[in-house]
C-alpha positions as CSV (number, residue, x, y, z in Angstrom):
1,X,-112.7,-43.8,-67.0
2,X,-111.4,-41.5,-64.2
3,X,-110.0,-44.6,-62.3
4,X,-108.3,-45.7,-65.8
5,X,-106.6,-42.0,-65.9
6,X,-105.5,-42.2,-62.5
7,X,-104.3,-45.8,-63.2
8,X,-102.0,-44.7,-66.0
9,X,-101.0,-41.7,-64.2
10,X,-99.7,-43.9,-61.3
11,X,-98.3,-46.3,-63.8
12,X,-96.0,-42.9,-65.4
13,X,-95.2,-41.5,-61.8
14,X,-93.6,-44.9,-61.0
15,X,-92.2,-45.4,-64.2
16,X,-90.5,-41.7,-63.6
17,X,-89.6,-42.7,-60.0
18,X,-87.9,-46.1,-61.3
19,X,-85.7,-43.9,-63.6
20,X,-84.8,-41.3,-61.0
21,X,-83.7,-43.9,-58.6
22,X,-81.6,-45.9,-61.0
23,X,-79.9,-42.5,-62.1
24,X,-79.2,-41.5,-58.5
25,X,-77.6,-45.0,-58.1
26,X,-75.6,-44.5,-61.0
27,X,-74.4,-41.1,-59.9
28,X,-73.4,-42.5,-56.4
29,X,-71.8,-45.3,-58.0
30,X,-69.5,-43.0,-60.4
31,X,-68.6,-40.9,-57.4
32,X,-67.4,-44.0,-55.3
33,X,-65.3,-44.9,-58.3
34,X,-63.9,-41.7,-58.5
35,X,-63.1,-41.3,-54.8
36,X,-61.7,-45.0,-54.6
37,X,-59.8,-44.5,-57.7
38,X,-61.5,-47.6,-59.5
39,X,-62.9,-45.8,-62.5
40,X,-59.7,-46.4,-64.3
41,X,-56.5,-48.4,-63.5
42,X,-54.4,-46.0,-64.0
43,X,-51.5,-47.8,-66.2
44,X,-52.0,-46.0,-69.6
45,X,-50.0,-43.4,-70.2
46,X,-49.3,-40.9,-73.0
47,X,-45.7,-39.7,-73.0
48,X,-46.6,-36.4,-71.7
49,X,-48.6,-37.9,-69.0
50,X,-45.5,-40.2,-68.3
51,X,-43.5,-37.1,-67.9
52,X,-45.9,-35.3,-65.6
53,X,-46.0,-38.5,-63.4
54,X,-42.3,-38.7,-63.3
55,X,-42.0,-34.9,-62.2
56,X,-44.7,-35.4,-59.4
57,X,-42.9,-39.1,-58.2
58,X,-39.3,-38.8,-59.1
59,X,-37.4,-39.2,-56.0
60,X,-34.0,-37.7,-57.5
61,X,-35.9,-34.7,-58.5
62,X,-37.5,-34.5,-55.2
63,X,-34.2,-34.0,-53.7
64,X,-33.3,-31.3,-56.0
65,X,-36.5,-29.6,-55.2
66,X,-35.8,-29.9,-51.5
67,X,-33.1,-27.5,-52.1
68,X,-35.3,-24.3,-52.3
69,X,-36.0,-24.7,-48.6
70,X,-32.0,-24.8,-47.7
71,X,-31.9,-21.3,-49.9
72,X,-35.1,-20.2,-48.0
73,X,-33.2,-20.8,-44.8
74,X,-29.9,-18.9,-46.0
75,X,-32.2,-16.0,-47.2
76,X,-33.6,-15.7,-43.5
77,X,-30.6,-15.7,-41.9
78,X,-29.3,-13.4,-43.9
79,X,-32.0,-11.1,-43.1
80,X,-31.9,-11.8,-39.3
81,X,-29.0,-9.7,-39.0
82,X,-30.8,-6.5,-39.4
83,X,-33.4,-7.9,-36.8
84,X,-33.1,-6.7,-33.2
85,X,-31.0,-9.7,-31.1
86,X,-33.1,-10.0,-27.8
87,X,-31.7,-12.5,-24.9
88,X,-32.2,-12.9,-21.5
89,X,-29.7,-14.7,-19.0
90,X,-30.4,-15.8,-15.7
91,X,-27.2,-16.8,-13.5
92,X,-26.4,-17.7,-9.9
93,X,-23.3,-18.6,-8.1
94,X,-21.5,-18.5,-4.9
95,X,-17.9,-17.2,-4.5
96,X,-15.5,-15.4,-2.1
97,X,-13.2,-12.8,-3.3
98,X,-10.0,-12.1,-1.5
99,X,-8.9,-9.4,-3.7
100,X,-9.2,-6.6,-1.2
101,X,-6.7,-8.6,1.3
102,X,-4.0,-8.4,-1.4
103,X,-3.9,-4.6,-1.3
104,X,-0.8,-3.4,0.6
105,X,-2.4,-0.3,2.0
106,X,-5.3,-2.4,3.1
107,X,-2.6,-5.0,4.9
108,X,-1.5,-1.9,6.9
109,X,-4.5,-1.0,7.9
110,X,-6.1,-4.4,9.0
111,X,-2.6,-5.6,10.5
112,X,-2.5,-2.2,12.7
113,X,-2.9,-2.8,16.3
114,X,-4.9,0.1,17.0
115,X,-7.3,-0.2,14.1
116,X,-10.8,0.3,15.2
117,X,-12.1,-2.7,13.6
118,X,-11.1,-6.1,14.4
119,X,-9.4,-8.1,11.6
120,X,-11.7,-10.8,11.5
121,X,-14.5,-8.5,10.7
122,X,-12.8,-7.5,7.4
123,X,-12.1,-10.9,6.0
124,X,-14.1,-11.5,2.8
125,X,-16.7,-14.3,3.5
126,X,-18.6,-16.7,1.1
127,X,-21.5,-15.2,-0.5
128,X,-24.4,-15.9,-3.2
129,X,-24.8,-13.5,-6.1
130,X,-27.9,-13.7,-8.2
131,X,-28.1,-11.8,-11.9
132,X,-30.7,-11.2,-13.8
133,X,-30.2,-9.6,-17.5
134,X,-32.1,-8.8,-20.7
135,X,-29.8,-7.4,-23.9
136,X,-31.0,-6.0,-26.9
137,X,-28.6,-5.3,-29.9
138,X,-29.4,-3.7,-33.0
139,X,-27.3,-3.2,-36.2
140,X,-27.7,0.6,-37.2
141,X,-25.2,1.0,-40.2
142,X,-22.9,-2.0,-42.0
143,X,-22.5,0.1,-45.4
144,X,-25.1,-1.9,-47.5
145,X,-23.6,-5.3,-46.4
146,X,-27.2,-6.7,-45.2
147,X,-28.7,-5.7,-48.6
148,X,-26.1,-7.2,-50.5
149,X,-26.3,-10.7,-48.3
150,X,-30.0,-10.4,-48.9
151,X,-29.3,-10.0,-52.9
152,X,-27.2,-12.9,-52.9
153,X,-29.5,-15.1,-51.4
154,X,-32.1,-14.2,-54.1
155,X,-29.5,-15.1,-56.7
156,X,-29.0,-18.4,-54.9
157,X,-32.5,-19.0,-54.9
158,X,-32.8,-18.2,-58.8
159,X,-29.7,-20.7,-59.6
160,X,-31.6,-23.4,-57.6
161,X,-34.8,-23.1,-59.6
162,X,-32.4,-23.0,-62.8
163,X,-31.0,-26.4,-61.3
164,X,-34.5,-28.1,-60.9
165,X,-35.5,-26.8,-64.6
166,X,-32.2,-28.6,-65.9
167,X,-33.1,-31.9,-63.7
168,X,-37.0,-31.8,-65.1
169,X,-35.4,-31.3,-68.6
170,X,-32.9,-34.5,-67.8
171,X,-35.8,-36.6,-66.3
172,X,-38.1,-35.6,-69.2
173,X,-35.5,-36.9,-71.7
174,X,-35.0,-40.0,-70.1
175,X,-38.6,-41.0,-69.8
176,X,-38.9,-40.1,-73.4
177,X,-36.1,-42.3,-74.5
178,X,-37.4,-45.2,-72.1
179,X,-40.6,-44.7,-73.7
180,X,-39.5,-45.1,-77.2
181,X,-37.5,-48.3,-76.1
182,X,-40.8,-49.7,-74.6
183,X,-42.8,-48.8,-77.8
184,X,-40.1,-50.6,-79.7
185,X,-40.2,-53.8,-77.5
186,X,-44.2,-54.0,-77.8
187,X,-43.7,-53.5,-81.8
188,X,-41.2,-56.6,-81.9
189,X,-43.3,-58.6,-79.6
190,X,-46.0,-57.7,-82.0
191,X,-44.3,-58.6,-85.4
192,X,-42.8,-61.9,-84.0
193,X,-46.3,-63.1,-82.6
194,X,-47.4,-62.3,-86.0
195,X,-44.9,-64.1,-87.5
196,X,-45.3,-66.8,-85.2
197,X,-49.1,-66.8,-85.9
198,X,-48.2,-67.1,-89.8
199,X,-46.2,-70.0,-89.4
200,X,-48.6,-71.5,-87.8
201,X,-50.8,-71.4,-90.4
202,X,-48.0,-72.1,-93.2
203,X,-47.2,-75.5,-91.2
204,X,-51.0,-76.4,-91.5
205,X,-51.1,-75.6,-94.7
206,X,-48.0,-77.9,-95.5
207,X,-49.1,-80.6,-93.4
208,X,-52.5,-80.5,-95.9
209,X,-50.5,-80.7,-98.7
210,X,-48.2,-83.4,-97.3
211,X,-51.3,-85.5,-96.8
212,X,-52.5,-85.2,-100.4
213,X,-48.7,-86.0,-101.5
214,X,-48.7,-82.2,-103.3
215,X,-45.7,-81.3,-100.7
216,X,-42.6,-83.1,-99.9
217,X,-41.4,-84.1,-96.1
218,X,-38.9,-81.7,-97.1
219,X,-41.3,-79.2,-97.0
220,X,-42.8,-80.1,-93.9
221,X,-39.7,-80.3,-91.8
222,X,-38.8,-76.8,-93.0
223,X,-42.2,-75.3,-91.9
224,X,-41.9,-77.3,-88.3
225,X,-38.1,-75.5,-88.1
226,X,-39.2,-71.9,-89.1
227,X,-41.6,-72.3,-86.5
228,X,-39.5,-73.7,-83.8
229,X,-36.8,-70.8,-84.5
230,X,-39.4,-68.3,-83.8
231,X,-40.0,-69.6,-80.4
232,X,-36.9,-68.5,-78.5
233,X,-37.4,-65.0,-80.4
234,X,-40.7,-64.2,-79.2
235,X,-39.7,-65.5,-75.4
236,X,-36.8,-63.0,-75.9
237,X,-39.1,-60.3,-77.1
238,X,-41.6,-60.9,-74.0
239,X,-38.6,-60.1,-71.9
240,X,-37.5,-57.1,-73.5
241,X,-40.4,-55.8,-73.0
242,X,-40.7,-56.5,-69.2
243,X,-37.3,-55.1,-68.7
244,X,-38.2,-51.9,-70.7
245,X,-41.5,-51.4,-68.8
246,X,-39.5,-52.4,-65.5
247,X,-36.9,-49.3,-66.5
248,X,-39.6,-47.0,-67.3
249,X,-41.4,-47.8,-64.2
250,X,-38.3,-47.0,-62.0
251,X,-38.0,-43.3,-64.0
252,X,-41.2,-42.6,-63.4
253,X,-41.1,-43.4,-59.6
254,X,-43.5,-46.3,-59.9
255,X,-43.1,-49.7,-58.7
256,X,-41.0,-51.6,-61.2
257,X,-43.7,-54.3,-61.7
258,X,-46.8,-52.0,-61.9
259,X,-48.6,-52.5,-65.1
260,X,-47.9,-50.3,-67.6
261,X,-49.7,-49.6,-71.2
262,X,-48.6,-46.7,-73.4
263,X,-51.0,-44.6,-75.5
264,X,-48.9,-43.4,-78.3
265,X,-47.3,-45.0,-81.0
266,X,-43.8,-44.9,-83.2
267,X,-45.6,-42.7,-85.8
268,X,-43.6,-40.0,-86.6
269,X,-43.7,-37.0,-89.3
270,X,-41.7,-38.1,-92.6
271,X,-40.3,-34.6,-92.9
272,X,-36.6,-33.9,-91.8
273,X,-36.6,-31.2,-89.4
274,X,-34.3,-28.2,-90.2
275,X,-30.3,-28.7,-90.1
276,X,-29.4,-25.2,-89.1
277,X,-26.9,-25.9,-86.6
278,X,-26.0,-22.3,-86.0
279,X,-29.6,-21.5,-85.0
280,X,-30.2,-24.3,-83.0
281,X,-27.1,-23.7,-81.0
282,X,-28.0,-19.7,-80.5
283,X,-31.4,-21.3,-79.0
284,X,-29.5,-23.7,-76.6
285,X,-27.5,-20.8,-75.4
286,X,-30.6,-18.7,-74.7
287,X,-32.8,-21.6,-73.3
288,X,-30.7,-24.0,-71.6
289,X,-30.9,-23.9,-68.0
290,X,-28.0,-25.5,-67.2
291,X,-25.8,-22.6,-69.1
292,X,-28.1,-19.8,-67.2
293,X,-27.4,-21.4,-63.8
294,X,-23.9,-21.0,-64.8
295,X,-24.7,-17.2,-65.3
296,X,-26.2,-16.8,-62.2
297,X,-23.5,-18.4,-60.1
298,X,-20.8,-16.3,-61.2
299,X,-23.2,-13.1,-60.2
300,X,-23.8,-14.7,-56.8
301,X,-19.9,-15.1,-56.5
302,X,-19.4,-11.4,-57.8
303,X,-21.9,-10.6,-54.5
304,X,-20.0,-12.5,-52.7
305,X,-17.0,-10.4,-53.3
306,X,-18.4,-7.2,-52.6
307,X,-19.9,-8.8,-49.5
308,X,-16.1,-9.5,-48.4
309,X,-15.3,-6.3,-49.0
310,X,-17.6,-4.7,-47.1
311,X,-16.3,-6.6,-43.9
312,X,-13.2,-4.4,-43.7
313,X,-15.8,-1.1,-43.6
314,X,-17.1,0.7,-40.0
315,X,-20.1,-0.6,-38.3
316,X,-22.7,0.7,-36.1
317,X,-24.3,-1.1,-33.4
318,X,-27.1,0.1,-30.6
319,X,-26.6,-2.2,-27.6
320,X,-28.1,-2.0,-24.2
321,X,-28.8,-4.3,-20.9
322,X,-31.3,-4.0,-18.3
323,X,-31.6,-6.4,-14.9
324,X,-30.7,-6.9,-11.4
325,X,-27.9,-7.8,-9.2
326,X,-28.3,-8.8,-6.2
327,X,-27.0,-11.1,-3.1
328,X,-30.7,-12.0,-2.3
329,X,-32.8,-13.6,-4.5
330,X,-36.1,-11.6,-3.2
331,X,-34.3,-8.7,-4.0
332,X,-34.7,-9.0,-7.8
333,X,-37.3,-6.8,-9.2
334,X,-36.5,-4.1,-6.8
335,X,-35.4,-0.9,-7.9
336,X,-32.2,-0.6,-5.8
337,X,-30.7,-3.5,-7.3
338,X,-31.2,-2.5,-10.8
339,X,-28.0,-2.6,-13.3
340,X,-28.5,-1.3,-16.8
341,X,-26.1,-0.2,-19.6
342,X,-26.8,1.3,-23.0
343,X,-24.5,2.6,-25.6
344,X,-23.3,2.6,-29.3
345,X,-20.5,0.3,-30.3
346,X,-18.3,1.3,-33.4
347,X,-15.9,-1.2,-35.0
348,X,-13.8,-1.1,-37.8
349,X,-11.2,-3.9,-38.8
350,X,-7.8,-2.2,-39.1
351,X,-5.7,-5.5,-40.1
352,X,-6.7,-9.0,-40.5
353,X,-3.7,-10.8,-41.9
354,X,-5.1,-10.4,-45.1
355,X,-7.6,-13.1,-44.5
356,X,-10.5,-11.3,-46.7
357,X,-7.8,-10.5,-49.8
358,X,-7.3,-14.3,-49.3
359,X,-11.2,-15.2,-49.6
360,X,-11.4,-12.6,-52.4
361,X,-8.8,-14.4,-54.7
362,X,-10.5,-17.8,-54.0
363,X,-14.0,-16.5,-54.9
364,X,-12.1,-14.7,-58.0
365,X,-10.8,-18.3,-59.1
366,X,-14.1,-19.7,-58.8
367,X,-15.7,-17.2,-61.0
368,X,-12.8,-17.8,-63.4
369,X,-13.4,-21.7,-63.3
370,X,-17.3,-21.1,-63.9
371,X,-16.7,-18.9,-66.8
372,X,-14.2,-21.6,-68.4
373,X,-16.9,-24.5,-67.8
374,X,-19.4,-22.4,-69.5
375,X,-17.2,-22.1,-72.7
376,X,-16.6,-25.6,-72.6
377,X,-19.9,-26.7,-71.9
378,X,-21.3,-24.7,-74.9
379,X,-18.5,-25.8,-76.9
380,X,-19.6,-29.5,-75.8
381,X,-23.6,-28.8,-76.8
382,X,-22.6,-27.5,-80.1
383,X,-20.7,-30.7,-80.9
384,X,-23.6,-32.7,-79.4
385,X,-26.3,-30.8,-81.8
386,X,-23.9,-31.3,-84.6
387,X,-23.9,-35.2,-83.8
388,X,-27.2,-35.2,-83.4
389,X,-28.4,-33.5,-86.5
390,X,-26.3,-36.4,-88.4
391,X,-28.0,-39.0,-86.2
392,X,-31.6,-37.3,-87.3
393,X,-30.2,-37.4,-91.0
394,X,-29.2,-41.1,-91.0
395,X,-32.6,-42.1,-89.0
396,X,-34.7,-40.5,-91.6
397,X,-32.9,-41.8,-94.4
398,X,-33.1,-45.4,-92.8
399,X,-36.7,-45.1,-92.0
400,X,-37.2,-43.8,-95.8
401,X,-35.2,-47.1,-96.8
402,X,-37.0,-49.5,-94.5
403,X,-40.5,-48.2,-95.6
404,X,-39.4,-48.9,-99.5
405,X,-38.3,-52.3,-98.3
406,X,-41.3,-53.2,-96.5
407,X,-43.1,-52.6,-99.4
408,X,-40.8,-54.5,-102.0
409,X,-41.0,-57.4,-98.8
410,X,-45.0,-57.3,-98.7
411,X,-44.9,-57.5,-102.9
412,X,-42.5,-60.2,-102.8
413,X,-44.1,-62.2,-100.1
414,X,-47.6,-62.3,-102.1
415,X,-46.2,-63.3,-105.2
416,X,-44.4,-66.3,-103.6
417,X,-47.6,-67.4,-101.7
418,X,-49.5,-67.3,-105.1
419,X,-46.9,-69.1,-107.0
420,X,-46.4,-71.8,-104.1
421,X,-50.4,-72.2,-104.4
422,X,-49.6,-72.9,-108.1
423,X,-47.0,-75.3,-107.2
424,X,-44.3,-73.2,-109.2
425,X,-42.4,-72.0,-105.8
426,X,-41.3,-74.0,-103.0
427,X,-41.9,-73.8,-99.2
428,X,-38.1,-72.4,-98.6
429,X,-39.2,-69.3,-101.2
430,X,-42.0,-68.5,-99.0
431,X,-40.3,-68.7,-95.7
432,X,-37.6,-66.8,-97.0
433,X,-39.9,-64.1,-98.2
434,X,-41.9,-63.8,-95.0
435,X,-38.5,-64.0,-92.8
436,X,-37.6,-60.8,-94.9
437,X,-40.9,-59.3,-94.3
438,X,-40.6,-59.8,-90.4
439,X,-37.2,-58.1,-90.9
440,X,-38.5,-55.3,-92.9
441,X,-41.3,-54.5,-90.4
442,X,-38.3,-54.8,-87.6
443,X,-36.0,-52.3,-89.4
444,X,-39.2,-50.0,-89.8
445,X,-39.8,-50.2,-86.1
446,X,-36.4,-49.3,-85.4
447,X,-35.7,-46.7,-87.8
448,X,-39.0,-44.9,-86.2
449,X,-37.9,-45.2,-82.9
450,X,-34.5,-43.9,-83.8
451,X,-36.0,-40.9,-85.9
452,X,-38.2,-40.2,-82.2
453,X,-35.1,-40.6,-79.8
454,X,-32.9,-38.2,-82.2
455,X,-35.6,-35.6,-82.3
456,X,-36.1,-36.2,-78.3
457,X,-32.0,-35.8,-78.1
458,X,-32.3,-32.3,-80.3
459,X,-34.7,-30.9,-78.1
460,X,-33.1,-31.7,-75.1
461,X,-29.7,-30.3,-76.3
462,X,-31.4,-26.9,-77.2
463,X,-33.5,-26.8,-74.3
464,X,-37.1,-27.3,-75.7
465,X,-40.1,-29.3,-74.3
466,X,-39.6,-32.8,-75.3
467,X,-43.5,-33.1,-76.0
468,X,-43.5,-29.9,-78.2
469,X,-43.2,-29.8,-82.0
470,X,-39.6,-29.2,-83.1
471,X,-39.2,-25.6,-83.8
472,X,-36.1,-23.3,-84.5
473,X,-38.1,-20.2,-84.0
């Protein structure tokens, strides 16, 4: 009995050990999939995921973001004007200076026959000169020019950030339109594939009826012709899918031939959004980063005018240098050969030939240009919002009409098929009804795509996230 219990315990222990081993191996396999990226093919994207991927991989956006480093360098350069400027120089040269020989008084001295010094001893000789110098310069006061320069760099950084946001919104909008176009291409292909399958079934039915002489040869030829006509349409739809997929891959920053599956659909709410043009325009003027960028650019230009005016103000600088000057290299470092100078410099521009006033005039003109450009852009945005609202209304009305037509076409096809089975309708009636159903399905898909595209255009125009619900709040 004891041996039996021990045997059962060993069996249970071995079973638990096997389960733990299997669990451990499964964990290792899962971790390896995660590390190697094989847990999923990474080809299925929702619209939000496609936009996020593009914002991380789009090269055009990466180029715009690189502007941030340029502005950071500008700010660092502006701050440098407030810091000490330290330099060192070492020079060595050989020279001969006959300058003293050109003095009339000295000429009389060396040419006097009674001079105690021989003339050859007083002639200049070539000599080597060595100079080692350390220099320091520190601005003391510049009438706030440094602070305004740093502030201008900060405004430029803000402008760059707004430009990046504007580029991100543009890319998100382009991704959304390409995404909806690919969805429409998939839907068209699906409808045509379904129609081709239906026509194949119809051809089989007509062939069977022709064999038992309940259908004519004309019915058979019409069925074959209808099927043959669908083949080039399906091939064209397959090509449209490839082109739309390649375009979306390109915008996302992927290889254009990479596989791509869309997780979203063309479904859209059938409720027409608000048509309040005034409120949409106010939201756009508040949210659009390109408009804010123009405002920021104007503030930057105004700061430039202040900086230019300060260029005419006095400035004070501390300067100093220390080093050694000697004709013998071994004397460098000895106190007897030290040379130094310290002082405070004062500089003021008395007349610059109207150079500063000319620069100020140029900047003032740029400010006026930006102001006029902003007004023009606001007018253009208002016009585009108006056009988009009209397009949105048309798209929703077309969707309602297409849905109604689809219901009627489906009912017509059902009646035609029932009548054909009872020999009360011809094959031509069935084929025509099926073509009407197919066209109705394509019209519904096109209308849904147009609704989604119009909503995306409206969101882009007023500066809202493409993937968020449309709201004027």
